[in-house]
C-alpha positions as CSV (number, residue, x, y, z in Angstrom):
1,M,-108.9,47.9,2.3
2,G,-107.6,51.0,3.9
3,F,-106.1,52.4,0.6
4,F,-109.4,51.9,-1.3
5,A,-111.4,53.5,1.6
6,Y,-109.0,56.5,1.5
7,N,-109.6,56.9,-2.3
8,N,-113.3,56.7,-1.9
9,N,-113.3,59.3,0.9
10,V,-111.1,61.7,-1.2
11,E,-113.3,61.3,-4.3
12,V,-116.5,62.0,-2.4
13,C,-115.1,65.0,-0.6
14,L,-113.6,66.5,-3.8
15,Q,-117.0,66.2,-5.5
16,L,-118.5,68.0,-2.6
17,T,-115.9,70.7,-2.8
18,A,-116.6,71.4,-6.5
19,K,-120.3,72.0,-5.8
20,L,-119.7,74.6,-3.1
21,T,-119.4,78.2,-4.3
22,S,-117.7,79.8,-1.3
23,R,-114.0,80.7,-1.9
24,S,-112.9,79.9,1.6
25,V,-114.6,76.6,2.1
26,P,-113.0,74.6,-0.8
27,L,-109.5,74.9,0.6
28,F,-110.7,73.8,4.0
29,L,-112.6,70.9,2.5
30,F,-109.6,69.8,0.4
31,L,-107.4,69.7,3.4
32,L,-110.1,67.9,5.3
33,C,-110.6,65.3,2.6
34,V,-106.9,64.6,2.1
35,L,-105.4,64.8,5.5
36,L,-108.1,63.4,7.8
37,P,-108.6,60.1,5.9
38,V,-104.9,59.6,6.3
39,V,-105.5,59.4,10.0
40,V,-108.2,56.8,9.5
41,V,-106.0,54.7,7.2
42,R,-103.1,54.9,9.7
43,S,-105.4,53.8,12.5
44,E,-106.7,50.9,10.5
45,L,-103.2,49.8,9.3
46,S,-101.8,50.0,12.8
47,D,-104.6,47.7,14.0
48,L,-103.9,45.2,11.1
49,S,-100.2,45.2,11.8
50,C,-100.7,44.3,15.4
51,D,-103.4,41.7,15.3
52,L,-103.3,39.4,18.3
53,S,-106.4,37.4,17.3
54,P,-104.3,34.5,15.8
55,C,-102.6,34.1,19.2
56,L,-106.0,34.3,21.0
57,D,-107.4,31.6,18.7
58,L,-104.4,29.4,19.3
59,Y,-104.8,29.8,23.0
60,T,-108.5,28.9,22.8
61,L,-107.7,25.8,20.8
62,A,-105.1,24.8,23.3
63,E,-107.7,25.3,26.1
64,E,-110.2,23.1,24.2
65,R,-107.8,20.3,23.4
66,L,-106.1,20.2,26.8
67,Q,-109.5,20.2,28.4
68,I,-108.8,23.3,30.5
69,R,-112.1,24.6,31.9
70,S,-110.9,28.2,32.2
71,P,-107.5,29.3,33.6
72,D,-107.8,30.8,37.1
73,S,-104.8,32.0,38.9
74,R,-106.5,32.3,42.3
75,A,-106.7,29.3,44.6
76,P,-110.0,27.6,44.8
77,S,-112.0,27.5,48.0
78,P,-111.5,24.5,50.3
79,R,-114.9,23.2,49.2
80,G,-114.0,23.6,45.5
81,P,-111.8,21.3,43.4
82,S,-108.1,21.6,44.0
83,S,-105.7,22.1,41.1
84,T,-103.9,18.9,40.3
85,P,-100.3,18.9,39.0
86,E,-101.7,17.7,35.6
87,S,-104.1,20.6,35.3
88,V,-101.4,23.1,36.3
89,H,-99.1,21.6,33.7
90,S,-101.8,21.9,31.0
91,R,-102.5,25.5,31.9
92,C,-98.8,26.3,31.7
93,I,-98.6,24.8,28.2
94,A,-101.5,27.0,27.1
95,L,-100.1,30.1,28.7
96,R,-96.6,29.4,27.4
97,T,-98.1,29.0,23.9
98,F,-99.8,32.3,24.1
99,A,-96.8,34.1,25.5
100,L,-94.5,32.7,22.8
101,C,-97.0,33.6,20.1
102,I,-97.3,37.3,21.1
103,R,-93.5,37.5,21.7
104,N,-93.0,36.7,18.0
105,M,-95.1,39.8,17.2
106,S,-93.0,42.2,19.3
107,R,-91.6,44.1,16.4
108,A,-95.0,44.7,14.7
109,C,-96.6,45.6,18.0
110,L,-93.9,47.9,19.3
111,G,-95.6,50.8,21.1
112,D,-99.1,49.1,21.1
113,L,-100.5,49.4,24.7
114,G,-102.9,46.6,24.3
115,Y,-100.0,44.3,23.2
116,H,-97.9,45.2,26.2
117,S,-100.9,44.8,28.6
118,S,-101.6,41.2,27.2
119,Q,-97.9,40.4,27.7
120,K,-98.0,41.5,31.3
121,V,-101.2,39.6,32.0
122,S,-99.8,36.3,30.6
123,E,-96.5,36.8,32.5
124,K,-98.4,37.4,35.7
125,Q,-100.5,34.3,35.3
126,M,-97.4,32.2,34.5
127,K,-95.7,33.5,37.5
128,Q,-98.6,32.7,39.8
129,L,-98.7,29.1,38.5
130,N,-94.9,28.8,38.7
131,C,-94.7,28.1,34.9
132,S,-91.3,28.1,33.4
133,A,-90.6,30.2,30.3
134,R,-89.1,27.1,28.7
135,G,-91.1,24.0,28.2
136,P,-93.6,22.3,25.9
137,V,-96.0,24.3,23.9
138,F,-99.3,23.4,22.2
139,K,-99.0,22.5,18.5
140,P,-102.3,22.6,16.6
141,P,-103.2,19.5,14.7
142,P,-103.0,19.6,10.9
143,I,-106.1,21.0,9.2
144,S,-108.5,18.5,7.7
145,D,-112.0,18.6,6.2
146,E,-113.4,16.4,9.1
147,P,-112.9,17.1,12.8
148,P,-110.7,14.5,14.4
149,F,-112.6,11.8,16.4
150,D,-111.5,11.3,19.9
151,A,-113.3,8.5,21.8
152,N,-112.1,10.0,25.1
153,A,-113.5,13.4,24.4
154,V,-117.2,12.8,24.1
155,C,-119.3,15.9,23.4
156,T,-116.4,18.1,22.8
157,Y,-117.2,21.2,20.7
158,F,-115.4,21.5,17.3
159,S,-115.8,24.6,15.3
160,Q,-115.5,24.5,11.6
161,A,-115.7,28.3,11.2
162,S,-112.9,29.2,13.6
163,K,-114.5,32.5,14.4
164,G,-113.0,32.7,17.9
165,Q,-114.7,33.5,21.1
166,S,-117.2,36.1,22.3
167,L,-117.5,37.7,25.8
168,C,-120.5,39.2,27.5
169,Q,-120.6,40.8,31.0
170,A,-123.2,42.3,33.2
171,F,-122.0,43.9,36.5
172,G,-122.4,46.9,38.8
173,D,-125.3,49.3,38.3
174,P,-125.5,47.4,35.8
175,H,-123.0,47.8,33.0
176,I,-123.3,45.6,29.9
177,E,-120.6,44.6,27.5
178,R,-122.3,42.8,24.6
179,F,-120.8,40.0,22.5
180,D,-119.9,42.5,19.8
181,G,-117.8,44.5,22.2
182,H,-120.2,47.5,22.6
183,Q,-120.7,48.7,26.1
184,Q,-123.7,50.3,27.8
185,T,-124.9,51.4,31.3
186,C,-128.5,50.6,31.9
187,R,-131.2,51.4,34.5
188,I,-133.3,48.3,34.3
189,V,-135.6,46.8,36.9
190,G,-137.2,43.3,36.6
191,A,-136.2,40.2,34.8
192,W,-134.2,40.6,31.5
193,P,-132.7,37.8,29.3
194,L,-129.0,38.1,28.7
195,I,-129.0,35.3,26.2
196,D,-131.5,32.8,24.9
197,N,-130.5,30.2,22.2
198,E,-131.2,26.6,21.5
199,Y,-128.6,25.5,24.2
200,I,-129.0,27.8,27.1
201,S,-131.0,30.6,28.5
202,L,-129.6,33.1,31.1
203,Q,-131.9,35.6,32.8
204,A,-130.9,38.4,35.2
205,T,-133.3,40.1,37.6
206,S,-132.4,43.6,38.8
207,E,-133.8,45.6,41.7
208,A,-133.6,49.3,42.6
209,I,-130.8,50.3,45.0
210,G,-130.3,53.6,46.9
211,N,-132.1,56.9,46.3
212,A,-130.4,57.8,43.0
213,G,-132.5,55.5,40.8
214,G,-129.7,52.9,40.5
215,S,-130.3,49.2,40.1
216,V,-128.2,46.0,40.6
217,I,-128.6,42.4,39.7
218,T,-130.0,40.4,42.6
219,K,-130.9,37.1,40.9
220,V,-129.5,35.0,38.0
221,T,-131.2,32.0,36.5
222,V,-129.4,29.7,34.1
223,V,-131.4,27.1,32.1
224,I,-129.5,24.4,30.3
225,K,-131.9,23.2,27.6
226,R,-132.7,19.7,26.6
227,N,-130.1,18.0,24.5
228,D,-130.4,14.2,24.0
229,A,-126.8,13.8,22.9
230,C,-124.8,15.8,25.4
231,A,-127.2,17.0,28.2
232,L,-130.4,15.6,29.7
233,E,-133.8,14.9,28.4
234,N,-135.2,17.6,30.7
235,Y,-134.2,21.2,31.4
236,V,-131.6,21.7,34.2
237,T,-131.6,25.0,36.1
238,Y,-129.2,26.9,38.4
239,Q,-130.4,29.8,40.4
240,A,-128.4,32.3,42.4
241,S,-129.8,35.1,44.6
242,S,-127.9,37.8,46.4
243,L,-130.8,38.2,48.8
244,A,-130.7,34.6,50.0
245,L,-130.1,34.4,53.7
246,T,-127.9,31.4,53.8
247,D,-126.3,30.4,50.4
248,P,-126.4,33.1,47.6
249,L,-124.4,30.9,45.3
250,P,-125.6,27.3,45.6
251,S,-122.9,24.7,45.0
252,T,-125.2,22.5,43.0
253,F,-127.7,22.7,40.2
254,D,-131.4,22.8,41.4
255,D,-131.6,19.0,41.2
256,G,-128.6,18.6,43.5
257,Q,-126.1,17.5,40.8
258,T,-122.7,19.1,40.2
259,S,-122.1,17.5,36.8
260,F,-124.0,15.5,34.2
261,G,-124.0,14.5,30.6
262,P,-121.7,12.1,28.8
263,S,-118.2,12.2,30.5
264,D,-119.6,14.8,32.8
265,N,-119.2,17.4,30.1
266,I,-121.4,19.8,32.0
267,Q,-119.9,20.8,35.3
268,L,-120.5,23.3,38.2
269,R,-117.5,24.4,40.2
270,E,-117.5,26.5,43.3
271,F,-114.8,29.0,44.3
272,D,-114.3,31.7,46.9
273,A,-116.8,34.3,45.7
274,Y,-118.1,32.9,42.5
275,V,-119.3,29.7,40.8
276,E,-118.4,28.6,37.3
277,I,-120.6,26.5,34.9
278,Y,-118.8,24.8,32.1
279,L,-120.5,23.2,29.1
280,R,-117.9,21.4,27.0
281,Y,-120.2,20.4,24.2
282,I,-120.6,24.1,23.3
283,D,-117.3,25.3,24.8
284,T,-119.2,27.8,27.1
285,V,-118.1,29.2,30.4
286,I,-120.5,31.1,32.7
287,V,-119.2,32.9,35.8
288,I,-121.6,34.2,38.5
289,R,-120.2,36.3,41.2
290,Y,-121.5,37.4,44.6
291,H,-120.7,40.8,45.9
292,A,-121.4,41.6,49.6
293,T,-121.8,45.3,48.9
294,G,-125.4,45.9,48.0
295,P,-125.5,42.9,48.0
296,H,-125.6,42.0,44.3
297,L,-124.5,39.6,41.6
298,S,-122.5,39.9,38.4
299,V,-122.3,37.7,35.3
300,A,-119.6,36.9,32.8
301,M,-119.8,34.4,30.0
302,R,-117.7,33.2,27.1
303,L,-119.2,31.5,24.1
304,P,-117.9,30.6,20.6
305,R,-118.7,33.5,18.2
306,E,-120.2,30.9,15.8
307,I,-122.9,30.1,18.4
308,T,-123.7,33.7,19.3
309,E,-124.2,34.6,15.7
310,T,-126.2,31.7,14.3
311,N,-128.1,29.9,17.1
312,L,-131.2,32.0,17.5
313,T,-134.4,30.1,17.7
314,R,-138.0,30.9,16.9
315,N,-138.8,31.1,20.6
316,S,-135.9,33.2,21.5
317,S,-136.5,36.5,23.4
318,P,-136.6,39.5,21.1
319,I,-134.4,41.5,23.5
320,Q,-131.2,39.8,24.7
321,L,-128.9,42.1,26.5
322,C,-125.8,40.3,25.3
323,L,-126.8,40.6,21.7
324,S,-128.7,43.9,21.3
325,G,-128.1,45.6,24.7
326,C,-130.8,47.4,26.7
327,P,-133.5,49.5,25.1
328,L,-132.6,53.1,24.3
329,S,-135.1,54.3,27.0
330,Q,-133.2,52.3,29.6
331,Q,-129.7,53.5,28.7
332,V,-127.9,55.9,31.0
333,S,-125.4,58.6,30.2
334,L,-122.4,58.6,32.5
335,L,-121.6,62.3,31.9
336,G,-124.3,63.6,34.2
337,V,-122.6,61.7,37.1
338,F,-119.1,62.8,36.1
339,Y,-119.4,66.5,35.3
340,D,-121.2,69.6,36.5
341,E,-124.1,70.5,34.3
342,R,-123.0,74.1,33.6
343,E,-119.4,73.2,32.6
344,R,-120.1,69.9,30.9
345,G,-119.9,71.4,27.4
346,E,-116.4,72.8,28.0
347,S,-115.2,69.5,29.4
348,S,-116.7,67.6,26.5
349,E,-114.3,69.2,24.2
350,N,-111.4,68.4,26.5
351,K,-110.6,72.1,26.8
352,P,-109.0,73.1,30.1
353,S,-110.7,75.8,32.0
354,K,-108.9,78.8,33.5
355,R,-108.6,77.0,36.9
356,G,-107.5,73.6,35.7
357,A,-108.2,70.8,33.1
358,D,-110.5,68.8,35.4
359,E,-112.4,71.8,36.9
360,S,-115.8,70.6,35.7
361,I,-115.4,67.1,37.3
362,R,-117.7,66.8,40.3
363,P,-115.9,66.5,43.6
364,E,-117.5,63.1,44.3
365,A,-116.4,61.9,40.9
366,R,-112.9,63.1,41.6
367,D,-112.9,61.2,44.9
368,A,-114.2,58.1,43.1
369,L,-111.5,58.4,40.4
370,Y,-108.9,58.0,43.1
371,V,-110.7,55.0,44.6
372,C,-110.9,53.4,41.1
373,R,-107.2,53.9,40.2
374,G,-105.6,51.1,38.4
375,L,-108.6,50.6,36.0
376,V,-108.8,51.9,32.5
377,D,-111.4,52.7,29.8
378,F,-114.9,51.3,30.3
379,Y,-114.1,49.7,33.6
380,L,-112.8,53.0,35.0
381,D,-116.0,54.8,33.9
382,S,-118.1,52.0,35.3
383,C,-116.3,52.0,38.7
384,V,-116.6,55.8,39.1
385,F,-120.3,55.7,38.2
386,D,-121.0,52.9,40.7
387,V,-119.2,54.6,43.5
388,V,-120.8,58.0,42.9
389,S,-124.3,56.7,42.3
390,T,-124.3,54.4,45.4
391,G,-122.2,56.6,47.6
392,T,-120.2,53.4,48.6
393,Y,-116.5,53.2,48.0
394,D,-116.7,49.4,48.3
395,F,-118.6,49.2,45.1
396,N,-115.4,49.6,43.2
397,S,-114.8,45.8,43.6
398,S,-117.6,45.1,41.0
399,A,-115.7,46.7,38.1
400,R,-112.4,45.2,39.3
401,D,-113.7,41.7,39.5
402,A,-115.4,42.2,36.1
403,F,-112.1,43.1,34.5
404,S,-110.4,40.2,36.2
405,D,-113.0,37.8,34.8
406,A,-112.7,39.3,31.3
407,V,-108.9,38.7,31.3
408,R,-109.2,35.3,32.8
409,L,-111.8,34.1,30.3
410,Y,-110.4,35.8,27.3
411,P,-106.6,36.1,27.5
412,G,-105.5,39.2,25.5
413,Y,-108.7,40.9,26.3
414,A,-106.8,44.0,27.3
415,T,-106.1,44.7,23.6
416,R,-109.7,45.8,23.3
417,L,-109.3,48.6,25.8
418,H,-107.8,52.0,25.4
419,N,-105.2,52.9,28.0
420,R,-107.3,55.8,29.3
421,T,-107.0,56.7,32.9
422,T,-109.3,59.8,32.8
423,L,-113.1,59.9,32.7
424,M,-115.0,59.6,29.4
425,S,-115.7,63.0,27.8
426,A,-118.9,63.8,25.8
427,S,-117.0,63.7,22.5
428,R,-115.7,60.3,23.3
429,A,-119.1,59.1,24.5
430,S,-120.8,60.2,21.3
431,C,-118.4,58.2,19.2
432,H,-117.7,55.4,21.7
433,V,-116.9,52.1,20.1
434,S,-115.0,49.2,21.3
435,D,-112.6,49.0,18.3
436,R,-110.4,51.8,17.1
437,S,-112.6,53.3,14.4
438,W,-113.1,56.6,16.3
439,A,-111.4,58.5,13.4
440,R,-114.1,57.4,11.0
441,C,-116.7,58.8,13.4
442,V,-114.9,62.1,13.6
443,L,-114.7,62.4,9.8
444,L,-118.4,61.7,9.6
445,L,-119.3,64.4,12.1
446,I,-117.1,67.0,10.4
447,V,-118.6,66.3,7.0
448,C,-122.1,66.6,8.4
449,V,-121.3,70.0,10.0
450,V,-120.0,71.3,6.6
451,L,-123.1,70.1,4.8
452,L,-125.4,71.8,7.4
453,L,-123.5,75.1,7.0
454,H,-123.8,74.8,3.2
455,I,-127.5,74.2,3.4
456,K,-128.0,77.3,5.6
457,R,-126.2,79.4,3.0
């Protein structure tokens, strides 16, 4: 695919060169059309040669078959369920399988930061669970046309498409990561649906905080819809509120139950600072966290990609933050918080000023950058934005917990991120994508500039 895309780019650019009459422009365009697509192809080929998705799919399958709800390295609260030796053993098998899988890709992924981050995360979780490097691993069953029937696993989700998992998060001021990996910061007040399909509906309510126009999530409502086979005949709801005086994260559903459905395939589990809802029949995990700063809530959920792409109903909300993000009018640029207005243009091109490369960064953003050290990419930007916009250093915990949830729910998630420890620049923001197709965006921008110059002539 990369070679054919390269040929197409060269052909289009050469045709454009022939039409221009300037003597100086054709040589520039020729170099542009030949050299820059090479960067795009090299970027795409490097991604293809270090693809961890098979290892992630294998881990997810092991998690399903071993009936692991979601691996959590932290100890549960005294009120929550304790880890049994059997559950720890199963988690070790799944983690060992993932670690062995990515280890076999070490040659192809040499120098890939995402690969090494995933390796470190899996090693850390195995160490916290005292998992030995040697031991049993999960072996996937042979592929057949029909899903295997297991009488002991009633209402277990089996995917025919094997499209993997999707992750969505809403945290902080709030920051949204959609199922497709795109990330946004929104200023939204009121109730907004995160997802609404034939199985579940999750709605988050935001309220204004501080004097800078920020907002945080203060209420989360989860509705598990009617399903005669695997749920109940009536809707079951769970509601959390950061403004509640006694129990912001109830330990039961609204009807007092902690589990229901055949073989208790729907469960609510309580931990130190969050609750987790697991729905086995659609292999879905929802994590709702309470943050004392604010106070506010955050949400993380993992669903099969097959469900997020195909299970929209006629009565679904037209705007779902996890699918389409917040409306353009509600989106917020982070640059105004990070940089001084007068010097933002110089910083946006990553050009150091006479007094230093970070001269245009606002002092409060520089202080927040130190508070948020250890985070990278979108989580670093989100953390700095939250600290600056609220004026509270403790707000850095929201981004840190969000990153922790992402890695816990989606092992190998770090491969999505760039190992960037500096603030986002304007050029990066304009071409910000979750994958590594930034070179394609740069090519498009340069071609557009050349066309505009030609039109003016």
